[in-house]
C-alpha positions, 0 to 999 in steps of 0.5 A: 091776506094778513089773516090767512098768513096769521093762521098759517104761522099759528098752524106751523107753530102748533105743529112744531110744538107737537113735533117737540112733544113727540121728540121728547125735546122738552123739560117738565116742572111739577106744580102741586099735582100738575106736570107743566111741560116747557118747550123750546122757545119759537122766535119767528116763523117767516114764509118766503114766497120767492123761495117756496119755503118757510123758516122757523127759528127756535131756541133749545132750553138749557139742559136739552142735549143738542145731540138729541135734536139730531137724533130726532131729525126723522120726527121733524121729517114725519111732521113737515116732510122730507124737504127740510133742513135743520141748521144751528148749534148748541141752542139756537136753530133754524128749521127750513121747510121747503114747499116743493121737493127736489126735482130729478128732471132738472135740465142743465142751462148755462143761462140759468147759472150766470146770475150765480157767478157774481164774485166767483173766480173759479165756479164749480156748479154743484146743484140746485138747493131745496129753496130752488136756488143754485149753489155755485162754489168758488174753487179758489176759496174751497179748492179741489173737488171729489165726486163719487157715485155708483153707475147711473147715479148722475156722477158722469152728468155732474162732471160734464156740468162742471167742465162744460160750465168752466169752458163756457166761463173761461177763455182758452187764454185763462184756463188749461184743462188736463184730463186723465181717464184710465177707463176711456169713458168720461173725457173723450167728449172734451178732446177737441176743446181748445181749453183742453191740453190733454186727454190721456189714458195710460199710467205712463201718460198720466204720470207725465201729465201730473209731473208736468203740472207739478213742475208748473206748480213749482215755477208758479211758487217761485213767482209768488216768492219773487213778487212776495204775493200770496196768490197768482191773482196778485201777480203783476199783470204781465206775469199773470198765469192761466188757471189749471184744472186737472180732472182725474176719473176713477182716480183710485185705479191709480192707487198702486202707482206711487208716483201718480198718487204722490203728484195728486197729493202735492196738487191738492196740498199746494195747488190753490195758491198757484191757481191749480185745481184738482177734480177727482172722481170714482164710483166708490172711494177707498179707505187707503187714500181717503184717510183724514189727511186726504179728505181735508185736501178736498173742500168740495165733496159730492156723493151721489148714490153710494153702495153703502154707509162706509163709502158715504162716511169716507167723504163725510156725506152721510145719507148718500147711501139712502138715495134711491136708484130713481133719484138720478142726480141727487147727491149729498154735498159736504163743503163745510156744511152738509146738504142734499142737492139736485145736480142738473142733467146734461147728456153726452149729446147735449154737451157735445152740441154746447162744446162744438163752438169751442172745438179746434183742430188738434194734432195727433197724440205722440208717445213721449217720456217724462223728460221730453215733457218737462223741458223749459218754458221756452220750448213749451209748444214742442214739449207738449206734443203728446198733448192733444 
């Protein structure tokens, strides 16, 4: 066993040296009539059986431009396959080689996700990494989520995964969800769920909902100021507030409505400290809204298959334009680091079955104006008559 592992590591080192040679990542030195080739130093080869992966750490030589390493990433893929990652900075790097490729038939299971929720306040399920482990991010640490992807790429399933998981994770007394769905396509599934306060479609009701949330945000900011604390989680127990998630599908459909977009920007700019998180999605992004300032407000950016490189770059998710049509659920994540993951698949029917125990009987939707929505807290039960 030890001998087998030794030969495995030697083979990996030899292959990596060949990769350096093919990539031109070496220096030369003349000695008499001989040319001496000097390659990056390989420090360690570690095989992780439990993660189906091998890690190789190496150091570039002084004088080798790190940009050349990124340019020659394709050579590393040619030698070690597509299921690799290369991470590092300036000199020291780690090459991750994954023995099993990402699987497109990954099925959603809340039970499988539970071990990843430890020390996370507001779990956003992204997907499975190349090492077979799930990546669950904390929206209170990395606030606000934006998802893009063409029809059939897996975007809708990912939205169901995020919302369905939150509904199972939080009690209705801990989380309120407000859904804005201009195309009436994504959120009808959640209308009867107790956590969900509204599912609205028209611009008028979208504006009313967002105005209500912005006013709630202002009230919470006053509470933080009163008790001189930085986050609602630090408030005295008797003043604790529910988390709020605002989910907006096809949000670029509202670009023409200045009031709606102003509210969205306010929420993404100031919502984190008061426990208000925005989940926005669209088939494709728009450069008019996804400028540098807007992008910085979304700390979790997921790009499923995009129509072109321009759309991929708007979220800083280069490579999503290369995802193949048959790779459903595959996406590029930018959460500070850029990586390729596989989102678990959750069908409409299966989500409906999971959500059934969380559904309650609700009243009819009523047409109201903004003034009737934004009343005092004591009249909250009446002011939300237009919510489901």
